C-alpha positions as CSV (number, residue, x, y, z in Angstrom):
1,M,182.0,123.8,117.2
2,S,179.8,126.4,115.5
3,K,176.5,127.9,116.3
4,L,173.9,127.0,113.7
5,S,174.3,128.7,110.4
6,V,174.5,126.9,107.2
7,K,177.4,129.0,106.0
8,P,178.1,130.2,102.5
9,F,180.6,127.3,102.0
10,L,177.5,125.1,101.6
11,K,176.1,127.2,98.8
12,G,177.1,127.1,95.2
13,R,177.7,124.4,92.6
14,F,178.2,120.8,93.6
15,G,176.7,118.8,90.7
16,F,179.1,118.0,87.9
17,F,176.7,116.9,85.3
18,I,178.9,116.2,82.3
19,G,180.8,113.1,81.4
20,L,183.8,114.3,83.4
21,L,186.6,111.9,84.1
22,F,185.4,108.7,82.5
23,L,182.5,106.6,81.3
24,I,180.7,104.5,83.9
25,S,177.7,102.2,84.1
26,C,176.0,102.0,87.5
27,S,173.1,99.8,88.4
28,P,170.4,101.4,90.7
29,D,169.2,98.0,91.8
30,K,168.8,97.6,95.6
31,K,170.3,94.1,95.6
32,K,174.0,93.7,95.1
33,D,175.0,90.6,93.3
34,A,178.3,88.8,93.7
35,E,179.9,90.5,90.7
36,E,179.3,94.0,92.1
37,S,181.1,93.0,95.3
38,K,184.3,92.2,93.5
39,P,186.8,94.6,91.8
40,E,185.9,95.3,88.2
41,S,188.1,96.4,85.3
42,E,186.3,98.3,82.6
43,P,188.7,99.0,79.7
44,G,186.4,101.8,78.4
45,I,187.3,104.0,81.4
46,V,189.8,106.6,80.4
47,L,190.9,110.0,81.5
48,V,189.7,112.3,78.7
49,K,191.5,115.5,79.8
50,T,193.5,116.9,82.7
51,P,191.0,116.9,85.6
52,K,190.0,120.0,87.5
53,A,189.3,119.7,91.2
54,E,187.5,121.5,94.0
55,V,188.8,121.1,97.5
56,Y,186.7,121.3,100.7
57,T,188.4,121.3,104.1
58,T,187.4,121.0,107.8
59,A,190.0,121.3,110.5
60,H,190.0,121.6,114.3
61,K,191.2,124.8,115.9
62,T,190.6,126.7,112.6
63,D,187.7,128.5,110.9
64,L,187.6,125.8,108.2
65,K,184.3,124.0,108.1
66,L,183.5,122.4,104.8
67,S,185.3,125.4,103.4
68,K,186.1,125.6,99.7
69,S,189.6,126.4,98.7
70,S,191.6,126.7,95.5
71,G,191.7,123.7,93.3
72,L,194.5,121.3,92.4
73,N,196.8,121.4,89.4
74,F,197.6,118.0,88.0
75,G,200.9,117.6,86.2
76,D,202.9,114.6,84.9
77,F,203.2,111.6,87.1
78,K,205.8,112.0,89.9
79,Q,207.1,108.9,91.6
80,P,206.6,109.3,95.3
81,L,209.5,108.8,97.6
82,E,209.3,106.7,100.8
83,T,209.5,109.9,102.8
84,E,206.5,111.3,101.0
85,I,202.7,110.7,101.3
86,D,200.7,109.7,98.3
87,V,197.2,108.7,97.7
88,L,196.9,106.5,94.6
89,V,193.5,106.4,93.0
90,D,192.5,103.9,90.3
91,P,189.0,104.5,88.9
92,T,189.1,101.3,86.8
93,K,188.9,99.2,89.9
94,Q,185.3,99.4,91.2
95,F,183.6,97.8,94.2
96,Q,180.3,98.1,96.0
97,T,177.5,100.5,95.0
98,F,176.9,103.2,97.6
99,M,173.4,103.5,99.0
100,G,173.4,106.5,101.3
101,I,174.3,108.2,104.6
102,G,171.9,109.3,107.3
103,A,170.9,109.1,111.0
104,A,168.3,107.9,113.4
105,L,165.2,109.9,113.9
106,T,164.6,109.0,117.5
107,D,162.1,110.2,120.1
108,A,164.9,112.2,121.7
109,A,165.8,113.9,118.4
110,A,162.1,114.7,117.7
111,E,161.4,116.1,121.1
112,T,164.5,118.3,121.0
113,F,163.6,119.5,117.5
114,Y,160.3,120.8,118.6
115,K,161.9,122.8,121.4
116,L,164.0,124.8,119.0
117,S,162.9,128.1,117.6
118,E,161.0,127.8,114.3
119,E,163.9,129.5,112.6
120,N,166.4,127.0,113.8
121,Q,164.0,124.1,113.0
122,E,164.1,125.1,109.4
123,R,167.9,125.6,109.6
124,F,168.3,122.2,111.1
125,L,166.3,120.6,108.3
126,E,168.3,122.4,105.6
127,A,171.6,121.7,107.3
128,Y,171.0,117.9,107.2
129,Y,168.8,117.3,104.2
130,S,169.5,119.9,101.5
131,K,172.0,118.7,98.9
132,E,172.8,122.3,98.0
133,N,172.9,124.1,101.3
134,G,173.4,121.2,103.7
135,I,175.0,117.8,103.7
136,G,172.4,115.9,101.8
137,Y,171.3,113.0,104.1
138,S,169.5,110.3,102.1
139,L,169.0,107.5,104.8
140,G,167.0,107.3,108.1
141,R,166.5,104.9,110.9
142,T,163.5,104.9,113.2
143,I,162.6,102.9,116.3
144,I,159.8,100.5,117.0
145,H,158.2,101.9,120.2
146,S,160.7,103.0,122.9
147,C,164.4,102.9,123.3
148,D,166.7,104.5,125.8
149,F,166.6,107.7,123.8
150,S,162.9,108.1,124.7
151,S,161.4,110.0,127.6
152,G,160.0,106.7,129.0
153,S,159.3,103.1,128.1
154,Y,156.2,102.4,126.1
155,T,154.7,100.0,123.5
156,Y,151.9,100.2,120.9
157,I,149.6,97.8,122.7
158,E,148.1,97.2,126.1
159,E,150.2,94.9,128.3
160,G,149.1,91.3,127.7
161,D,147.5,91.9,124.3
162,A,149.1,89.0,122.4
163,E,146.6,89.3,119.6
164,L,147.6,93.0,119.1
165,K,143.9,94.2,119.1
166,T,144.9,97.4,120.8
167,F,147.8,98.2,118.5
168,N,148.1,101.9,117.7
169,I,151.0,104.4,117.2
170,D,149.2,107.4,118.9
171,H,152.3,107.9,121.1
172,D,154.4,108.9,118.1
173,R,151.9,111.5,116.8
174,Q,153.2,114.2,119.2
175,Y,156.8,114.3,118.1
176,R,158.3,111.5,116.0
177,L,155.7,111.2,113.2
178,P,155.6,114.9,112.3
179,F,159.4,115.2,112.7
180,T,160.0,112.2,110.4
181,K,157.6,113.7,107.8
182,K,159.4,117.0,107.9
183,A,162.7,115.2,107.4
184,I,161.3,113.4,104.4
185,A,160.0,116.6,102.9
186,A,163.3,118.4,103.5
187,A,165.1,115.5,101.7
188,G,163.0,116.2,98.6
189,G,160.2,113.8,99.4
190,E,162.2,110.7,99.5
191,L,164.2,109.2,102.4
192,L,165.3,105.6,102.6
193,M,163.9,104.6,106.0
194,Y,164.4,101.4,108.1
195,A,163.1,100.5,111.6
196,S,164.6,98.7,114.6
197,P,163.1,97.4,117.8
198,W,164.9,97.5,121.2
199,S,162.6,95.1,123.1
200,P,159.3,93.3,122.7
201,P,156.6,94.2,125.3
202,A,157.4,93.0,128.8
203,F,154.8,90.1,128.9
204,M,156.4,88.5,125.8
205,K,159.8,88.2,127.5
206,T,161.4,85.8,129.9
207,N,162.2,88.5,132.5
208,N,158.8,90.2,132.2
209,N,160.6,93.5,131.7
210,M,161.4,95.6,128.6
211,L,164.7,96.6,130.3
212,Q,167.6,94.5,131.5
213,G,167.8,92.0,128.6
214,G,165.7,88.9,128.8
215,K,164.6,86.8,125.8
216,L,161.5,86.5,123.6
217,K,159.4,83.7,124.9
218,P,158.9,81.0,122.2
219,E,155.1,81.2,122.6
220,F,155.2,84.8,121.5
221,Y,157.4,84.4,118.4
222,Q,154.4,84.7,116.0
223,S,152.8,87.5,117.9
224,W,156.1,89.5,117.9
225,A,156.5,88.8,114.1
226,N,153.0,90.2,113.6
227,Y,154.0,93.3,115.6
228,Y,156.5,94.3,112.9
229,V,153.8,94.0,110.2
230,K,151.5,96.2,112.3
231,F,154.2,98.8,112.7
232,I,155.0,98.9,109.0
233,E,151.4,99.1,108.1
234,A,150.8,102.0,110.6
235,Y,153.8,104.0,109.5
236,E,153.1,103.6,105.8
237,A,149.5,104.7,106.4
238,E,151.0,107.9,107.7
239,G,152.9,108.4,104.5
240,I,156.3,107.1,105.8
241,P,157.4,104.3,103.5
242,L,159.7,101.7,105.2
243,W,162.5,100.3,103.0
244,G,163.4,97.7,105.6
245,L,164.0,96.7,109.2
246,T,166.5,95.1,111.6
247,I,165.4,92.1,113.7
248,Q,166.8,93.4,117.0
249,N,169.0,96.2,118.1
250,E,172.1,94.8,119.9
251,P,170.9,91.3,120.5
252,M,173.8,90.3,122.7
253,A,173.7,93.2,125.1
254,V,171.9,93.1,128.5
255,Q,171.3,96.8,128.9
256,R,169.7,98.8,131.7
257,W,167.4,100.1,129.0
258,E,165.2,98.3,126.5
259,S,167.0,95.2,125.3
260,C,166.4,91.6,124.3
261,I,168.9,88.8,123.8
262,Y,169.1,86.4,120.8
263,T,171.8,83.9,120.2
264,A,172.8,83.6,116.5
265,E,170.7,80.4,116.3
266,E,167.7,82.0,117.9
267,E,167.8,85.0,115.6
268,R,168.2,82.7,112.6
269,D,165.2,80.5,113.6
270,F,163.0,83.5,114.4
271,L,163.8,84.9,111.0
272,K,163.3,81.8,108.9
273,N,160.3,80.3,110.8
274,Y,158.4,83.5,111.8
275,L,159.5,86.9,110.7
276,G,160.4,86.1,107.1
277,P,157.3,84.1,106.3
278,T,155.0,86.5,108.2
279,L,156.3,89.5,106.1
280,E,155.8,87.5,102.9
281,K,152.3,86.5,103.9
282,A,151.5,90.1,104.6
283,G,152.7,91.1,101.1
284,M,155.9,92.6,102.5
285,G,158.4,90.3,101.0
286,D,160.1,93.3,99.4
287,K,161.1,94.7,102.9
288,N,164.8,94.4,103.3
289,I,165.8,92.5,106.5
290,I,169.0,93.3,108.3
291,V,170.5,90.8,110.8
292,W,172.8,91.3,113.8
293,D,172.6,95.2,114.2
294,H,175.3,95.0,116.9
295,N,179.1,95.5,117.2
296,R,181.9,94.5,114.8
297,D,183.4,92.0,117.2
298,L,180.8,89.2,116.7
299,L,179.8,90.4,113.3
300,F,181.4,87.4,111.4
301,Q,180.1,84.8,113.9
302,R,176.5,86.1,113.5
303,A,176.7,86.4,109.8
304,S,178.1,82.9,109.5
305,V,175.4,81.2,111.4
306,I,172.5,83.0,109.6
307,L,173.9,83.3,106.1
308,N,175.1,79.7,105.9
309,D,171.5,78.6,106.4
310,P,169.8,78.9,103.0
311,E,166.3,79.0,104.5
312,A,167.3,81.9,106.7
313,A,169.6,83.6,104.2
314,K,166.9,83.9,101.5
315,Y,165.2,86.5,103.7
316,V,168.4,88.5,104.4
317,W,169.3,91.7,102.6
318,G,172.4,92.2,104.6
319,T,174.2,92.5,108.0
320,G,174.2,95.6,110.2
321,F,176.8,96.6,112.7
322,H,177.8,99.2,115.3
323,W,181.1,100.6,116.4
324,Y,181.1,100.1,120.2
325,E,183.3,97.0,120.3
326,D,186.3,99.3,121.0
327,W,185.3,99.4,124.7
328,K,187.5,96.4,125.1
329,D,190.8,97.9,124.1
330,G,190.1,101.1,122.2
331,I,190.7,99.4,118.8
332,P,187.9,99.1,116.2
333,M,187.7,95.7,114.5
334,F,187.5,96.8,110.9
335,N,188.8,93.5,109.5
336,N,185.7,91.8,110.7
337,V,183.7,93.9,108.2
338,K,186.1,92.9,105.5
339,N,185.9,89.2,106.3
340,V,182.1,89.2,106.1
341,N,182.2,91.1,102.8
342,E,184.7,88.6,101.4
343,T,182.8,85.5,102.7
344,F,179.3,86.6,101.8
345,P,179.7,88.8,98.7
346,D,176.1,88.3,97.6
347,K,174.8,90.1,100.8
348,N,175.2,93.7,101.9
349,L,176.8,95.5,104.9
350,I,175.3,98.5,106.6
351,F,176.5,100.5,109.5
352,T,173.4,100.9,111.6
353,E,174.5,102.9,114.7
354,G,177.4,104.8,116.2
355,C,177.7,107.7,118.6
356,N,180.2,109.1,121.1
357,E,179.3,108.1,124.6
358,G,179.7,109.9,127.9
359,Y,178.3,113.4,127.1
360,D,180.4,116.3,128.6
361,I,179.8,119.7,127.1
362,T,183.4,120.7,128.0
363,K,184.7,118.0,125.6
364,I,182.5,118.8,122.6
365,E,185.3,120.2,120.5
366,E,187.8,117.3,121.1
367,E,189.3,116.0,117.9
368,R,188.6,112.4,118.9
369,L,184.8,112.8,118.5
370,A,184.8,113.9,114.9
371,E,187.7,111.7,113.9
372,R,185.9,108.6,115.2
373,Y,183.3,109.3,112.5
374,G,185.9,109.9,109.8
375,R,188.0,106.9,110.7
376,S,185.0,104.6,110.8
377,M,183.4,105.8,107.6
378,I,186.6,105.5,105.6
379,N,187.5,102.0,106.9
380,D,183.9,100.7,106.7
381,F,183.5,101.9,103.1
382,N,186.9,100.5,102.1
383,N,185.8,97.2,103.6
384,G,182.6,96.9,101.6
385,T,179.9,98.8,103.5
386,V,177.2,100.2,101.3
387,A,175.4,102.5,103.7
388,W,176.2,104.3,107.0
389,T,173.8,105.5,109.7
390,D,174.7,107.8,112.6
391,W,172.7,107.4,115.9
392,N,170.7,110.3,117.2
393,I,170.6,113.1,114.5
394,L,169.9,115.6,117.3
395,L,170.1,115.7,121.1
396,D,169.5,118.4,123.7
397,E,172.0,120.4,125.8
398,T,172.3,117.5,128.3
399,G,173.0,114.8,125.7
400,G,169.4,113.5,126.0
401,P,166.6,113.1,126.7
402,N,167.2,109.6,127.8
403,H,165.0,107.9,130.3
404,V,167.9,105.9,131.9
405,G,170.5,108.6,131.9
406,N,172.6,107.2,129.0
407,L,173.6,110.6,127.8
408,C,175.7,110.9,124.6
409,F,177.1,113.3,122.0
410,A,175.3,113.9,118.7
411,P,176.6,115.8,115.7
412,A,174.0,118.5,116.5
413,H,172.8,119.7,119.8
414,G,169.8,121.9,120.5
415,D,169.5,124.1,123.6
416,T,165.9,123.6,124.8
417,K,166.2,126.7,127.0
418,T,167.3,129.1,124.4
419,G,166.1,127.4,121.2
420,E,169.5,127.6,119.7
421,L,171.2,124.9,117.6
422,T,174.9,124.0,117.6
423,L,176.6,122.0,114.8
424,T,179.7,120.2,116.1
425,Y,182.8,119.1,114.1
426,S,181.2,115.6,113.8
427,Y,178.5,117.1,111.6
428,Y,181.0,118.6,109.2
429,Y,183.1,115.4,109.1
430,I,180.1,113.4,108.2
431,G,179.2,116.0,105.6
432,H,182.6,115.4,103.8
433,F,181.1,112.1,102.8
434,S,177.3,112.6,102.6
435,K,177.3,115.8,100.7
436,F,179.6,114.7,97.9
437,I,179.2,110.9,97.6
438,R,175.7,110.3,96.4
439,P,173.4,107.2,96.2
440,G,174.4,105.1,93.3
441,A,178.1,105.9,93.4
442,K,180.7,103.2,93.0
443,R,183.6,102.9,95.4
444,I,186.9,102.9,93.5
445,S,190.4,101.9,94.6
446,S,192.2,104.5,96.8
447,V,195.3,103.7,98.8
448,S,197.3,105.9,101.1
449,S,201.0,105.4,101.7
450,S,200.9,106.7,105.3
451,N,199.0,105.6,108.4
452,S,198.6,109.3,109.3
453,L,196.4,109.9,106.2
454,L,193.3,107.8,105.6
455,S,191.5,107.8,102.3
456,T,188.5,106.5,100.4
457,A,187.2,107.3,96.9
458,F,184.0,107.0,94.9
459,V,182.7,107.9,91.5
460,N,179.2,109.3,91.3
461,V,176.6,108.4,88.7
462,D,177.2,111.9,87.1
463,G,180.8,111.0,86.6
464,S,182.3,113.2,89.3
465,L,185.1,111.6,91.3
466,V,185.2,112.1,95.1
467,I,188.3,111.5,97.3
468,V,188.0,111.9,101.1
469,A,191.3,112.1,103.0
470,M,191.7,112.5,106.8
471,N,194.8,113.6,108.7
472,Q,195.0,111.9,112.1
473,S,198.2,113.6,113.1
474,D,199.1,116.7,115.1
475,A,200.9,118.3,112.2
476,P,199.8,119.5,108.8
477,L,200.7,117.1,106.0
478,E,201.6,117.6,102.3
479,Y,200.5,114.7,100.2
480,G,200.2,113.8,96.5
481,I,197.2,112.5,94.6
482,T,198.1,110.2,91.7
483,M,195.6,109.1,89.1
484,N,195.8,108.1,85.4
485,S,199.5,109.0,85.2
486,K,198.9,112.5,86.7
487,T,200.0,113.8,90.1
488,A,198.9,116.8,92.1
489,K,200.2,118.1,95.5
490,I,198.0,119.3,98.3
491,E,198.3,120.2,102.0
492,I,195.9,119.2,104.7
493,P,195.8,120.8,108.2
494,A,196.5,118.9,111.4
495,H,193.4,117.0,112.6
496,G,191.7,117.9,109.4
497,I,189.6,116.2,106.7
498,Q,189.3,117.1,103.0
499,T,187.0,116.2,100.1
500,I,188.4,116.6,96.6
501,V,185.7,116.6,93.9
502,M,187.2,116.1,90.5
503,S,185.6,116.7,87.1
504,E,186.6,117.2,83.5
505,E,188.0,120.6,82.5
């Protein structure tokens, strides 16, 4: 863990603006067609010269935090032995187009931000959104009225107002709206934003409560669909464009906080009969709709029900998922992401939420916290995910605020008593992806020969090639990188992560 300072390692050159390793064409279109989802072989891609490489490392129990080290020397191909570790990279095999990495700009994050010193507010914004001096976030999630990470439950209407005559977002003007605007400005004026609701207003639900689950009453389907339109209109009037939305956060979880239950059939029918047509009628047919927005365990089941219905599927941009299914046995279900990608290649996959639960300040430097991010990001990207969203971008020194005491870790914590800001190892692990893999990149083939070393690889629009490798073991590892009949050797510390950025000499 380090006290806030965006250290010199984050300064310097990162753009490799020449043709570099190979020629590549990359479509900026938002929609991914079926061809983009499958491996491609482009015979025009060749290695022009021996590549040069810059290496960045973060490792627990060291001073290494996105620290730049000496580069790699590629020599002739060396056949790896079974006793050796090798990462084989094949840039001719291309997969999905990368959209971005970011986090949720919740009420809790916004409230904590404004309790920091002004100096640390600026450092926070630079640390997350600067491509040169930070980790270059390009994606953001916001909430539609309250969630558990709010100081209390609230909606944008008076209770019982089914016609939404009292709709206003005045609640958000104190913290969340100005915070979101600052984030967008810090990102260079553009941040891909999407929104998620946790619960309809109490009177619209079968349990007459925003908390503890319950379902949306059928007689309020249209009113609730209209609510999304009102929210989008209100936020865009404030200068916050919304790229898309999810239908419901965690629609199968009865939580002690804001929650609402939809079966797969209920979510499908609400989408195709109400939300989809309502957005189109309001001139918002270009808003990207994400279904599910819950854990990997039931991801395939939900996608199957909705995406196999043509009338519902036509409104769907993609399927969103979280990482909390490991509460069952501690094992993430990455194969379910792969199965959805293979079965519905014309739709997208986006990771919409993940955080480390059970906040305890004494455990904030444990390897498992940061490695959960690295492991998930590598596996999710390798299984076809196009975008990845952390949960709260910032929380206070208690792991909140949270109005039901569901206190959690965040990659950054602000001390509301001292105004200080702390960046955890999770921040740096995420940065190994978000700083170097930029929107529009294509994932390429990357395979490790050891379970101890995970890897993924991308090629950016500018031609630079990025490899991320993570060592899950208790010992340092030597491994090789083999590409285009060239091999280089490199060492990674125990419980460390590395990004190798390759360009043409």
